[in-house]
LUMVO-695349 format. One record per residue (C-alpha): residue in three letters; residue number from 1; x, y negated, z. Coordinates in steps of 0.25 Angstrom, whole numbers, padded with zeros to 4 digits. Each point is the difference from the previous one (the first is absolute). Layout:
BEGIN
resn;resi;px;py;pz
ALA;NUM;X;Y;Z
...
***
This chain:
BEGIN
resn;resi;px;py;pz
MET;1;0000;0000;0000
ALA;2;0010;-0010;-0005
GLY;3;-0010;-0012;0001
ALA;4;-0003;0002;0015
GLY;5;0015;0003;0002
ARG;6;0004;-0014;-0003
LEU;7;-0007;-0005;0012
PRO;8;0008;-0003;0013
ALA;9;0002;0010;0010
ILE;10;-0008;-0003;0013
THR;11;-0003;0008;0013
PRO;12;-0013;-0002;0008
MET;13;-0001;-0010;0011
LEU;14;-0004;0007;0013
ALA;15;-0009;-0004;0011
THR;16;0002;-0001;0015
ALA;17;-0010;0007;0010
ALA;18;-0008;-0011;0007
ARG;19;0002;-0001;0015
GLN;20;-0011;-0010;0001
LEU;21;-0009;-0008;-0010
PRO;22;0005;-0013;-0005
ALA;23;-0007;-0012;0006
ASP;24;0000;-0009;-0012
ASP;25;-0010;0008;-0009
ASP;26;0000;-0011;-0010
ALA;27;0015;0003;-0003
TRP;28;-0003;0015;-0004
SER;29;-0007;0008;-0010
ALA;30;-0006;0013;0003
GLU;31;-0001;0013;-0009
ILE;32;-0004;0014;0002
LYS;33;0011;0010;0003
TRP;34;-0002;0010;-0011
ASP;35;0007;0013;0006
GLY;36;0006;0004;-0013
ILE;37;0014;0001;-0007
ARG;38;0007;-0013;-0001
ALA;39;0005;-0002;-0014
LEU;40;0005;-0012;-0009
ALA;41;-0005;-0001;-0014
PHE;42;0010;-0005;-0011
VAL;43;-0009;-0003;-0012
SER;44;0006;-0005;-0013
ALA;45;-0002;0001;-0015
GLY;46;-0012;0009;0002
GLU;47;0006;0010;0009
ALA;48;0000;0002;0015
VAL;49;0010;0006;0010
LEU;50;-0004;0004;0014
ARG;51;0011;0000;0011
GLY;52;-0002;0005;0014
ARG;53;0005;-0007;0013
ASP;54;0014;0007;-0002
GLY;55;0001;-0005;-0015
ARG;56;-0003;0014;-0006
GLU;57;-0008;0000;-0012
ILE;58;-0014;0007;0002
SER;59;-0007;-0004;-0013
ALA;60;-0002;0015;-0004
SER;61;-0007;0003;0013
TYR;62;-0010;-0010;-0003
PRO;63;-0002;-0002;-0015
GLU;64;-0014;-0005;0000
VAL;65;0005;-0012;0009
ALA;66;0012;-0003;-0009
ALA;67;-0009;0001;-0012
GLY;68;-0010;-0009;0007
LEU;69;0010;-0011;0004
ALA;70;0006;0000;-0014
ALA;71;-0014;-0002;-0007
ALA;72;-0004;-0010;0010
ALA;73;0012;-0009;-0001
GLY;74;0000;0001;-0015
ARG;75;0013;-0007;-0005
ARG;76;0002;-0007;0013
SER;77;0013;0002;0008
LEU;78;-0003;0002;0015
ILE;79;0005;0006;0013
LEU;80;-0011;0004;0009
ASP;81;0001;0005;0015
GLY;82;-0011;0009;0004
GLU;83;-0004;0014;0004
ILE;84;-0005;0013;-0007
VAL;85;-0013;0004;0007
ALA;86;-0009;0011;0000
PHE;87;-0015;-0002;0005
ASP;88;-0010;0008;0007
GLY;89;-0012;-0008;-0004
ALA;90;0003;-0014;0002
ARG;91;0011;0003;0011
PRO;92;0014;0002;-0003
SER;93;0004;0015;0004
PHE;94;0015;0003;0002
ALA;95;-0005;0015;0002
ARG;96;-0005;0000;-0015
LEU;97;0013;-0007;-0004
GLN;98;0008;0011;0005
LYS;99;-0005;0009;-0011
ARG;100;0007;-0009;-0010
MET;101;0012;-0005;0007
HIS;102;0010;0012;-0003
VAL;103;-0005;0004;-0014
ALA;104;0010;-0005;-0010
ARG;105;-0009;0001;-0012
PRO;106;-0015;0002;0004
GLY;107;-0009;0007;-0010
PRO;108;-0014;-0004;-0005
ALA;109;-0007;0008;0011
LEU;110;0008;-0006;0012
LYS;111;-0001;-0015;-0006
SER;112;-0015;0003;-0001
ALA;113;-0002;0006;0014
VAL;114;0009;-0011;0007
PRO;115;-0001;-0013;-0008
VAL;116;0009;-0011;0005
ARG;117;0001;-0015;-0002
TYR;118;0010;-0011;0001
VAL;119;-0004;-0010;0010
ALA;120;0008;-0013;-0003
PHE;121;0002;-0010;0011
ASP;122;0012;-0009;-0005
LEU;123;0007;-0005;-0012
LEU;124;0015;-0001;0000
HIS;125;0004;-0004;-0014
GLN;126;-0008;-0005;-0012
ALA;127;0004;-0004;-0014
GLY;128;0015;0001;0003
ARG;129;-0001;-0009;0012
SER;130;0003;0005;0015
LEU;131;-0011;-0003;0010
LEU;132;0007;0004;0012
ARG;133;0002;-0014;0005
ASN;134;-0014;-0004;-0003
PRO;135;-0009;0000;0012
TYR;136;-0009;0012;0002
ALA;137;-0013;-0008;-0001
GLN;138;0005;-0004;-0014
ARG;139;0005;0013;-0004
ARG;140;-0014;0006;0004
ALA;141;-0008;-0010;-0008
MET;142;0009;0003;-0012
LEU;143;-0003;0015;0002
ASP;144;-0015;-0003;0001
ALA;145;0000;-0008;-0013
LEU;146;0007;0012;-0008
GLY;147;-0013;0007;-0002
LEU;148;0006;0014;0002
GLU;149;-0012;0008;0005
THR;150;-0002;0013;-0008
GLY;151;-0004;0014;0004
ALA;152;0014;0003;0005
VAL;153;0004;-0014;0005
SER;154;-0007;-0009;0011
VAL;155;0003;-0013;0006
PRO;156;-0008;0000;0013
PRO;157;-0003;-0013;0007
ALA;158;0009;-0007;0010
PHE;159;-0007;-0009;0011
PRO;160;0008;-0012;0004
GLY;161;-0003;-0005;0014
GLU;162;-0009;0011;0004
VAL;163;0010;0009;0008
HIS;164;-0009;0004;0011
ALA;165;-0013;0002;-0009
VAL;166;0008;0009;-0009
ILE;167;0006;0008;0012
ASP;168;-0014;0002;0006
ALA;169;-0006;0004;-0013
SER;170;0011;0010;-0003
ARG;171;-0002;0006;0013
GLN;172;-0015;0002;-0001
LEU;173;0002;0006;-0014
GLY;174;0010;0010;0006
LEU;175;0011;-0005;-0009
GLU;176;0015;0002;0004
GLY;177;0003;-0014;0003
VAL;178;0003;-0014;-0006
MET;179;0012;-0007;-0006
LEU;180;0003;-0014;0004
LYS;181;0008;-0009;-0009
ARG;182;0005;-0014;0003
MET;183;-0005;-0009;-0012
ARG;184;0012;-0008;-0001
SER;185;0010;0011;0001
TYR;186;0010;0005;-0011
TYR;187;0002;0014;-0005
TYR;188;0013;0006;0006
PRO;189;0003;0013;-0007
GLY;190;0004;0012;0009
ARG;191;-0002;-0008;0013
ARG;192;-0009;0002;0011
THR;193;-0005;-0014;0005
GLY;194;-0010;-0006;0009
SER;195;-0006;-0007;-0012
TRP;196;-0008;0013;-0003
LEU;197;-0007;0007;0012
LYS;198;-0007;0013;0000
VAL;199;-0011;0002;0010
LYS;200;-0004;0015;0002
HIS;201;-0013;0004;0007
VAL;202;0007;0014;0002
LEU;203;0014;0000;0004
ALA;204;0009;0007;-0010
ALA;205;0015;0003;-0001
ASP;206;0009;0004;-0011
VAL;207;0008;0012;0004
VAL;208;0011;0009;-0005
ILE;209;-0002;0015;0002
GLY;210;0012;0007;0007
GLY;211;-0006;0014;0002
TRP;212;-0012;0008;0002
LEU;213;-0006;0011;0010
PRO;214;-0006;0012;-0005
GLY;215;-0016;0001;0002
THR;216;-0007;0011;0007
GLY;217;-0012;0009;-0003
SER;218;-0004;-0001;-0015
ARG;219;0011;-0011;-0002
LEU;220;0011;0009;0005
SER;221;0007;-0001;-0013
LEU;222;-0002;-0015;-0002
ALA;223;0005;-0012;0007
GLY;224;-0008;-0003;0013
SER;225;0005;-0013;0002
VAL;226;0011;-0009;-0005
ILE;227;0011;-0007;0008
VAL;228;0001;-0014;-0003
GLY;229;0009;-0013;0003
GLN;230;0004;-0013;-0005
ARG;231;0013;-0005;-0005
GLY;232;0008;-0008;0011
PRO;233;0014;-0006;0002
ALA;234;0005;0014;0005
GLY;235;-0007;0008;-0010
LEU;236;-0014;0007;0000
ASP;237;-0008;-0004;0013
TYR;238;-0009;0011;0005
LEU;239;-0015;-0004;0000
GLY;240;-0007;0014;0003
GLN;241;-0008;0010;-0008
VAL;242;-0012;-0001;-0009
GLY;243;-0009;0012;-0001
SER;244;-0014;-0005;-0003
GLY;245;-0006;-0006;-0013
PHE;246;0005;0010;-0010
THR;247;-0008;0008;-0009
THR;248;0004;0014;-0003
SER;249;0004;-0003;-0014
GLU;250;0008;-0012;0005
LEU;251;0007;0009;0010
ARG;252;0003;0011;-0011
GLU;253;0007;-0011;-0009
LEU;254;0007;-0006;0011
THR;255;0005;0013;0006
THR;256;0006;0003;-0014
ARG;257;0007;-0013;-0001
LEU;258;0005;0001;0015
ARG;259;0006;0014;-0002
GLN;260;0008;-0005;-0012
LEU;261;0006;-0011;0008
GLU;262;0004;0008;0012
GLN;263;0014;-0003;0007
PRO;264;0007;0007;0012
GLY;265;0000;-0012;0009
SER;266;-0009;-0011;0006
PRO;267;0000;-0013;-0008
PHE;268;-0004;-0008;0012
ALA;269;0009;-0009;0007
GLU;270;-0004;0005;0014
PRO;271;-0002;0013;0007
LEU;272;-0014;0005;-0001
PRO;273;-0008;0007;0010
PRO;274;0003;0015;0002
ALA;275;-0014;0004;-0003
VAL;276;0002;-0007;-0014
THR;277;0014;0005;-0003
ARG;278;-0003;0015;0003
ARG;279;-0010;0001;-0011
ALA;280;0004;-0011;-0010
HIS;281;0004;0001;-0014
TRP;282;0009;-0012;-0004
VAL;283;-0001;-0006;-0013
ARG;284;0008;-0011;-0008
PRO;285;-0007;-0013;0004
VAL;286;-0005;-0004;-0014
LEU;287;-0015;0001;0001
ASN;288;-0007;-0013;0004
ALA;289;-0014;0001;0005
GLU;290;-0011;-0009;0007
VAL;291;-0007;0004;0013
ALA;292;-0011;-0007;0007
TYR;293;0001;-0001;0016
GLY;294;-0006;-0005;0012
GLU;295;0012;-0007;0007
LEU;296;0014;0002;0003
THR;297;0003;0006;0014
PRO;298;0010;-0006;0009
ALA;299;0011;0010;-0005
GLY;300;-0003;-0005;-0014
ARG;301;-0008;0012;-0005
LEU;302;-0012;0000;-0009
ARG;303;-0013;0002;0008
HIS;304;-0011;0008;-0007
PRO;305;0007;0000;-0014
VAL;306;-0008;0004;-0012
TRP;307;0006;0003;-0014
ARG;308;-0004;-0009;-0011
GLY;309;0009;0005;-0011
LEU;310;0014;-0001;-0007
ARG;311;0005;-0013;-0005
PRO;312;0010;-0004;-0011
ALA;313;0014;-0002;0005
***
């Protein structure tokens, strides 16, 4: 895709988890948090390339999105920021998206059973000009003016000055949360800043799988739980085990992947409890996942964690 390849390389700007809501509502815009896969879209000369958060091209996994973006943009040259989302009715469904995430080239049956859309929420480059130093409010207005809405692309509304109202509405609708963006903020590629805040109604953590424990009963041949952590200054910090939220099919697929990654020693920076180490199968810490949880214990462990699914690196 030579046309799209001429566009500059950009990595996504990241949000910070909100510790408290901003007091100056008028300075912020609120958007729904879409619970999909973050992707930048590089569109030029009638072609589109999708790249994930790590910069890897994922166009072949979501060909209907790439085609929809190319058709919507026409001959315009654009870089968009957004998420690839699967829906269950009107609500985004990460569980449904899981069925598409690790399929390199989906066939017609899977594309029909699990359709996806590109939800565009920012415009970073247009007609050969970088917009990274344009305020968010201006970039968003330019995005809205593009008219990109197609069957595979949507540009949902943003709500300037309505932080609390959008948070309340998203909670009532059972959505994952809200993104808050300072209207005068610039776009900082690859950086996590306080200019973008994420407000989650359910606490969630990005974790790394460092091992697994065998199941019992009918799941004796499968992983019963995974041992997870987060990367810290000294290495992989232990957060606990996650054993609920899996379907049987997920466990089968995950167990196969974990067995392929087994290694003799623990990847964690600290000694783990003997009750864990006696039964643990250690793995190379390369699989990333998301878990929901109630709170962190005083010892820094996840309380009541629930599996939500594997995430891209």
